C-alpha atoms as one frame of an Amber mdcrd trajectory, in Angstrom:
protein
 122.996  32.516  65.490 120.620  34.102  67.869 117.090  34.732  66.690 116.948
  38.339  65.639 113.165  38.376  65.601 113.144  38.991  61.827 111.310  36.566
  59.465 113.453  33.952  57.723 113.834  34.752  53.980 114.398  31.485  52.055
 116.741  31.305  49.096 115.180  30.878  45.635 116.102  27.178  45.493 114.328
  26.645  48.824 110.928  27.882  47.537 108.125  25.422  46.634 108.289  24.045
  43.085 111.909  24.934  42.815 113.014  25.573  39.267 109.697  27.140  38.282
 109.373  30.871  37.990 108.887  32.133  41.509 106.473  34.832  42.533 108.198
  38.185  42.686 109.797  38.763  46.047 110.558  42.155  47.419 114.224  43.151
  47.442 115.773  45.586  49.709 114.937  48.276  47.157 111.355  46.980  46.627
 112.022  45.553  43.058 110.971  41.949  42.065 113.633  39.231  42.093 115.018
  38.067  38.706 113.916  34.582  37.472 116.367  31.779  38.134 118.505  30.332
  35.330 116.703  26.999  35.642 113.306  28.638  35.160 114.462  30.477  32.056
 115.942  27.313  30.543 112.727  25.351  31.163 110.539  28.079  29.616 112.762
  28.164  26.516 112.548  24.384  26.162 108.744  24.432  26.451 108.470  27.178
  23.831 110.717  25.306  21.398 108.725  22.134  21.977 105.411  23.910  21.252
 106.823  25.472  18.087 107.969  22.079  16.797 104.536  20.555  17.532 102.806
  23.375  15.649 105.129  22.898  12.683 104.449  19.141  12.621 100.653  19.748
  12.764 100.839  22.275   9.940 102.916  19.868   7.854 100.462  17.031   8.494
  97.497  19.238   7.563  99.231  20.383   4.376 100.075  16.779   3.499  96.477
  15.662   4.101  95.117  18.535   2.021  97.596  17.810  -0.747  96.625  14.131
  -0.653  92.934  15.024  -0.880  93.527  17.444  -3.714  95.637  14.861  -5.478
  92.677  12.448  -5.607  89.962  15.152  -6.105  89.565  14.952  -9.847  86.842
  17.620  -9.735  89.022  20.352  -8.305  87.915  23.636  -9.938  84.519  22.244
 -11.002  82.738  23.267  -7.793  82.894  25.701  -4.876  82.597  29.457  -4.915
  82.117  30.938  -8.360  85.655  31.787  -9.493  86.403  35.145 -11.066  87.998
  33.315 -13.974  84.825  31.349 -14.819  83.700  32.028 -18.380  80.326  33.765
 -18.547  78.491  31.120 -20.548  75.024  32.032 -21.866  72.417  31.348 -19.181
  69.267  29.405 -20.058  66.001  30.183 -18.269  63.841  27.291 -17.111  60.998
  28.636 -19.255  63.213  28.043 -22.313  64.047  24.411 -21.522  62.356  21.726
 -23.599  62.980  18.304 -25.141  65.010  20.092 -27.822  67.744  20.459 -25.161
  68.071  16.693 -24.581  71.765  15.639 -24.564  72.863  19.269 -24.847  74.853
  21.265 -22.321  73.177  24.218 -20.633  74.105  26.676 -17.894  71.401  27.822
 -15.481  71.346  30.148 -12.482  68.795  29.142  -9.843  68.107  28.632  -6.154
  68.555  25.308  -4.413  65.048  24.325  -3.366  66.279  21.078  -1.854  69.555
  19.120  -1.720  70.100  15.563  -0.547  72.872  12.977  -0.753  71.565   9.587
  -1.855  74.944   7.924  -1.277  78.651   8.751  -1.325  78.486   8.704  -5.098
  75.052  10.239  -5.827  73.143  13.401  -4.869  69.981  15.136  -6.060  69.227
  18.849  -6.116  65.901  20.490  -6.861  66.606  23.815  -8.527  64.068  26.651
  -8.411  63.889  29.660 -10.714  61.017  32.162 -10.336  58.809  29.422  -8.950
  59.615  26.801 -11.609  61.515  23.674 -10.551  63.953  21.361 -12.328  65.728
  18.338 -10.850  69.520  18.147 -11.080  71.596  14.978 -10.572  75.262  14.669
  -9.671  77.051  11.305  -9.726  80.683  10.378  -9.006  82.131   9.444 -12.375
  85.301  10.862 -13.882  85.898  13.792 -13.572  83.169  14.207 -10.878  84.659
  13.206  -7.516  83.067  11.948  -4.314  84.130  15.199  -2.669  82.165  17.166
  -5.254  79.084  14.966  -4.764  79.252  15.367  -0.978  79.700  19.140  -1.272
  76.771  19.539  -3.687  74.467  17.450  -1.486  75.206  19.714   1.473  74.493
  23.108  -0.110  72.211  25.219   2.078  68.611  25.432   0.868  67.809  28.677
  -0.961  71.414  29.333  -1.958  71.851  30.708  -5.477  73.997  28.501  -7.693
  75.287  28.386 -11.240  74.974  24.914 -12.721  76.372  23.624 -15.989  75.212
  20.211 -17.100  73.703  17.940 -19.723  69.920  17.900 -20.142  68.582  14.341
 -20.033  65.183  12.697 -20.160  64.549  10.989 -16.803  63.568   7.326 -16.801
  60.485   8.278 -14.754  58.935  11.788 -14.869  59.942  13.852 -11.829  56.544
  14.538 -10.264  57.870  17.103  -7.778  59.393  19.237 -10.543  57.579  21.787
 -12.690  59.483  20.504 -15.727  59.002  16.814 -15.012  60.212  15.468 -18.367
  63.814  16.569 -18.055  66.652  16.784 -15.566  70.141  18.279 -15.580  73.180
  16.055 -15.018  75.686  18.324 -13.337  79.171  18.889 -14.764  79.982  22.068
 -12.834  78.306  23.788  -9.904  79.290  27.006  -8.155  77.733  29.011  -5.327
  76.925  32.602  -6.289  75.194  33.571  -3.030  74.930  31.300  -0.001  71.740
  31.308   2.082  71.708  31.033   5.865  71.525  27.526   7.262  68.358  28.368
   9.215  65.562  30.268   7.435  62.471  31.744   9.193  60.294  29.620   6.918
  60.792  27.235   4.034  59.629  28.303   0.596  58.241  24.817  -0.034  56.011
  25.187   3.060  54.747  28.574   1.837  53.705  27.050  -1.493  50.527  25.716
   0.119  47.647  28.205   0.603  47.583  29.914   4.013  44.721  29.079   6.376
  41.723  31.397   6.063  42.413  32.515   9.620  45.824  33.074  11.159  44.522
  31.233  14.235  44.878  27.478  13.841  41.704  26.144  15.438  43.144  23.104
  17.187  46.257  24.970  18.286  48.642  22.945  16.111  51.080  24.378  13.600
  51.013  21.447  11.167  48.366  20.199   8.774  46.785  16.741   8.654  49.831
  15.376   6.793  52.275  16.834   9.295  53.507  19.635   7.038  54.116  23.033
   8.710  51.318  25.580   8.390  52.574  28.974   7.237  50.078  31.679   8.181
  49.485  34.859   6.214  51.202  36.860   8.963  54.334  34.696   8.758  54.355
  35.035   4.974  54.059  38.802   5.103  56.676  39.080   7.858  59.024  37.143
   5.549  57.678  38.511   2.275  60.882  38.060   0.261  60.798  34.309   0.858
  57.046  34.216   0.190  57.525  35.996  -3.132  59.760  33.129  -4.278  56.869
  30.651  -4.405  55.431  29.697  -7.763  52.007  31.083  -6.776  53.349  34.450
  -5.614  55.441  34.732  -8.763  52.313  34.191 -10.865  50.234  36.684  -8.838
  52.842  39.402  -9.305  52.760  38.774 -13.054  48.981  39.293 -13.012  49.479
  42.582 -11.120  52.022  43.652 -13.698  49.582  42.656 -16.444  46.726  44.762
 -15.030  48.922  47.883 -14.939  50.283  47.155 -18.421  46.842  46.567 -19.969
  45.368  49.674 -18.325  48.250  51.775 -19.632  48.091  50.170 -23.069  44.376
  50.912 -23.446  44.663  54.489 -22.202  47.604  55.337 -24.460  45.878  53.845
 -27.510  42.822  55.980 -26.738  44.981  59.097 -26.951  45.102  59.769 -23.204
  48.059  61.515 -21.636  50.043  59.856 -18.832  50.352  62.255 -15.898  52.221
  62.186 -12.592  50.566  64.124  -9.798  51.930  65.088  -6.385  51.247  62.823
  -3.438  51.774  65.696  -0.969  48.832  68.031  -0.572  47.896  70.990   1.573
  44.435  69.595   2.358  42.301  66.487   2.172  41.551  65.792  -1.493  38.146
  64.348  -0.583  37.364  66.888   2.125  37.167  64.167   4.788  39.236  63.203
   7.797  40.699  59.935   6.490  44.094  61.407   5.611  47.636  60.854   6.851
  49.000  64.061   8.296  52.737  64.647   7.973  55.146  67.368   9.047  56.136
  69.483   6.074  58.899  71.796   7.317  57.011  74.235   9.606  53.516  73.410
   8.426  51.167  70.454   7.997  50.724  68.471   4.818  48.809  65.317   3.889
  49.370  62.218   1.800  46.983  62.356  -1.161  43.811  60.267  -0.881  43.625
  60.251  -4.673  44.787  62.316  -7.652  41.168  63.473  -8.102  41.644  67.235
  -7.795  44.779  67.204  -9.921  43.113  65.160 -12.672  40.353  67.736 -12.886
  42.853  70.593 -12.901  44.583  68.909 -15.857  41.247  68.778 -17.684  40.854
  72.500 -16.955  44.371  72.806 -18.370  43.031  71.568 -21.735  44.611  68.124
 -21.607  41.395  66.421 -22.756  42.098  62.906 -21.452  44.560  61.906 -18.729
  45.469  58.877 -16.650  47.830  57.897 -13.852  49.190  54.783 -12.145  50.331
  55.603  -8.624  49.989  55.155  -4.854  46.841  56.199  -3.007  46.736  56.704
   0.769  43.685  56.210   2.987  43.885  56.592   6.771  40.985  54.188   7.337
  41.216  52.009  10.434  39.710  49.142   8.450  41.140  45.705   9.193  39.209
  43.816   6.532  40.068  41.360   3.768  39.849  44.102   1.104  41.093  47.333
   2.710  44.609  48.778   2.698  45.996  52.099   3.897  48.094  52.316   0.726
  47.166  50.827  -2.617  47.927  51.303  -6.298  45.373  53.466  -8.062  44.556
  53.386 -11.777  42.959  56.776 -12.351  41.585  58.408 -15.473  39.650  61.533
 -16.408  38.349  62.686 -19.795  36.041  65.214 -21.386  32.799  64.318 -23.146
  30.626  66.120 -25.692  27.003  65.384 -24.853  26.516  62.961 -21.960  28.614
  61.413 -19.205  27.671  57.942 -20.467  30.272  58.539 -23.191  32.899  58.241
 -20.462  31.036  55.476 -18.640  30.962  53.368 -21.812  34.678  54.062 -22.317
  35.374  52.820 -18.779  33.267  49.683 -19.301  35.185  48.853 -22.471  38.444
  49.480 -20.615  37.585  46.926 -17.920  36.299  44.345 -20.395  39.574  44.746
 -22.324  41.720  44.284 -19.208  39.818  41.239 -17.938  39.592  39.577 -21.363
  43.267  40.079 -22.097  44.286  38.785 -18.673  42.545  35.521 -19.505  44.243
  35.336 -22.911  47.762  36.542 -22.131  48.263  35.004 -18.697  46.803  31.495
 -19.068  49.887  29.801 -17.599  49.995  32.059 -14.543  46.255  31.652 -13.928
  46.620  27.855 -14.103  49.430  27.973 -11.511  47.386  30.151  -9.135  44.333
  27.953  -9.624  46.182  25.032  -8.007  46.171  26.977  -4.727  43.099  29.171
  -5.265  40.517  27.271  -7.352  38.466  30.382  -8.225  41.357  31.864 -10.207
  40.155  30.411 -13.476  36.393  30.761 -13.166  35.875  34.527 -13.458  32.815
  35.071 -15.676  32.868  37.840 -18.259  29.810  39.095 -20.162  29.302  36.742
 -23.095  28.490  39.576 -25.528  31.619  41.506 -24.513  29.556  44.326 -22.974
  29.385  45.140 -19.294  26.074  44.590 -17.553  24.811  48.014 -16.427  22.038
  48.439 -13.872  20.747  51.490 -12.032  21.447  51.647  -8.314  17.750  51.247
  -7.525  17.588  48.175  -9.766  20.246  46.602  -7.554  18.289  47.574  -4.440
  15.199  45.924  -5.946  17.107  42.673  -6.587  18.265  42.597  -2.985  14.772
  43.328  -1.709  13.399  40.458  -3.791  15.950  38.206  -2.096  14.647  39.238
   1.330  17.407  41.675   2.280  16.482  44.624   4.499  17.341  47.657   2.347
  15.224  50.241   4.156  18.210  52.512   4.895  19.360  52.334   1.284  15.884
  53.153   0.043  15.912  56.255   2.257  19.409  57.102   0.916  20.843  57.194
   4.427  23.617  54.698   3.688  25.443  53.176   0.740  25.426  49.421   0.128
  27.193  47.448   2.851  29.901  44.930   1.987  27.511  42.067   2.771  24.885
  43.566   0.436  27.458  43.997  -2.351  28.507  40.353  -2.066  24.922  39.095
  -2.056  24.026  41.271  -5.030  27.077  39.892  -6.852  25.869  36.348  -6.275
  22.350  37.245  -7.452  23.702  38.844 -10.631  26.044  35.906 -11.321  23.118
  33.500 -11.112  20.718  35.699 -13.070  23.021  37.255 -15.689  25.968  34.803
 -15.711  28.639  37.471 -15.180  31.029  38.472 -12.389  31.550  41.980 -13.755
  28.820  44.605 -13.711  28.152  48.326 -13.221  25.721  50.202 -10.984  24.797
  53.676 -12.277  22.875  56.612 -10.729  23.920  56.457  -7.077  22.092  58.729
  -4.615  23.712  62.168  -4.422  23.778  61.951  -0.622  26.357  59.133  -0.616
  28.793  60.653  -3.156  31.659  63.205  -2.806  31.168  66.967  -3.239  32.525
  67.075  -6.797  29.882  64.623  -8.111  27.355  66.040 -10.582  23.692  65.539
  -9.544  21.332  64.217 -12.203  19.775  67.387 -13.708  16.443  65.582 -14.153
  16.366  64.178 -10.602  18.933  65.710  -8.188  18.198  63.018  -5.602  20.403
  60.821  -7.758  23.757  61.608  -9.317  25.584  60.931 -12.551  27.857  58.493
 -10.776  28.718  54.812 -11.063  30.583  51.970  -9.375  32.172  48.916 -10.994
  32.008  45.500  -9.296  33.848  42.190  -9.607  32.473  39.114  -7.818  30.131
  41.423  -5.915  32.789  43.779  -4.521  33.627  47.319  -5.626  36.765  47.924
  -7.684  36.037  51.421  -9.033  34.112  54.541  -8.160  33.500  57.226 -10.760
  31.198  60.006 -11.871  30.580  63.088 -13.932  32.246  65.986 -12.098  30.740
  69.402 -11.435  32.507  71.791 -13.811  30.697  75.049 -12.898  32.530  76.856
 -10.077  29.385  78.261  -8.414  27.677  74.871  -8.358  30.890  73.300  -7.077
  31.193  75.754  -4.179  27.544  75.190  -3.224  28.073  71.427  -3.275  31.153
  71.742  -1.084  29.229  73.740   1.516  26.395  71.169   1.504  28.932  68.398
   2.129  30.573  70.295   4.981  33.685  71.289   3.049  34.792  74.921   3.331
  35.593  76.183  -0.197  37.694  78.969   1.337  39.930  76.555   3.263  43.599
  76.310   2.389  44.268  73.666  -0.204  41.176  74.241  -2.333  42.130  77.697
  -3.621  44.011  76.474  -6.690  41.432  73.768  -7.381  38.548  76.241  -7.498
  40.638  78.779  -9.427  40.942  76.208 -12.225  37.140  76.197 -12.648  36.874
  79.997 -12.543  38.991  80.007 -15.685  36.520  77.686 -17.440  36.506  73.897
 -17.450  34.772  71.588 -19.969  32.318  68.839 -18.905  34.240  65.758 -17.842
  33.991  62.456 -15.983  36.327  59.747 -14.802  37.050  57.177 -12.172  39.569
  55.530  -9.908  40.288  51.803  -9.998  42.107  49.796  -7.334  44.718  47.599
  -9.012  45.043  45.362  -5.947  41.304  44.735  -5.837  41.158  43.889  -9.539
  43.868  41.263  -9.016  42.226  39.940  -5.849  38.724  39.542  -7.265  39.806
  38.373 -10.722  41.798  35.540  -9.132  39.321  34.881  -6.320  41.976  35.411
  -3.619  40.674  35.437  -0.027  42.705  38.480   1.041  43.901  41.627  -0.741
  47.295  41.311   0.979  48.007  38.305  -1.224  47.584  40.627  -4.224  49.865
  43.328  -2.814  53.648  43.337  -2.981  54.323  44.910   0.435  50.929  45.487
   2.116  50.195  48.436   4.379  47.241  48.296   6.752  46.517  49.691  10.251
  48.606  46.889  11.780  51.443  46.565   9.268  54.217  48.972   8.395  56.919
  46.459   7.451  58.715  45.053   5.608
């Protein structure tokens, strides 16, 4: 045939890789060509072949699993906690003793460490609120090798429920808190599994943090090669840090301070009040307040419940107290300052002299500190392992607080060679360095870490402080100190409205400004003589235990640099 000039169109069987599905070819109507019969047959064969292979693999897997289950004598004794598991009574580690030897117990705890010793033996260190107990699992009917392997591979920090027999170990377990017993596991279930990688290990956070977050030689391990966990890392991962034995004990001390304060106040007949933390003005009349948007106007977080306490006294409540948050917008990045702390505030009337209230406050602090030593001996001993000063706080031997006048303290410092010229001219209050040095002087001279300074200069106290009627240069005010650092500021308050307004003007506070109207109105209606004070719970805990930083004594610290977690 003569060449027509048109391209040759091969037949399907003439295309490359004949028998395979060909690429669609244009027909006269532009539609793709239908696959060949051979291509369809081959595709069907391949599909059937793949299906048979999948079935064989599934059968083999099922057979292997069945074979494993057939020899796993511990099936049902481990794994995820089943819904059908009986809720046996749970024993706390603090309850365990030699009386439990050879008895079965059920505990719920975290896995502090897990390791397989061999195919037939594994050890777990269980941790519960800081306390540790060793658990042992060995392959012996009905415990299987599979169960031992599984238990030895549980992720650290996972929460487990363990049932086992309490035994006396042949050698005391030195790494455990309860070294004279161990639990031989019969059943173990995971309640909550922890991530395989944690931002820090709880066991590494059990050692005290370095005094500075900067490791001097640039390394991140100590002399023994153990990781150094800085205070910043601890606070960034506070939930893990709170799981350490030391942190657990510190939080119990914090709880104890609040409990003892409340106990003493209630027994004295004081009324527990709850004041607003949103105010229309600065409660101290200063600038160190957090301003917030309150609908279409400004409001502030309360610097203290001071004004409200006094208004309650004017409301004939007689004696009041509060435990609550206090906010200070101070850009102070020190070891003892926070922008939010827990305040222990009180206010009460007196009959003749403000020293009636001062003596009450001294007895309150002596009660709290004495009872902490008596009721929390175990926690103090735990903390002392990391912070040696925790157990050496010195209380007055006669049970009475040492009370000195402010100028007596200045004289002691002057004798020691400290330049106190500004303090003698009443231009400044004591500096932190002066407070610490005075605390050391008093400890050496009077053998106490708790003392009171009375009669501060009027110039360094807030507007509501009552001047001494006999010498207005000084005021009827006082500060409490522990280890040479302030934990409380208090005073007799001005209860005459005219005198109060004059004092406000002298201190640069406008009595006609919004926010003080209701406060001053309370005094126009008559208010009895009263005094009080505000304690910092976090500072009490810090100085009582001799901690190097107040953040260690605070659950979730807030400072100028930290607003999380």
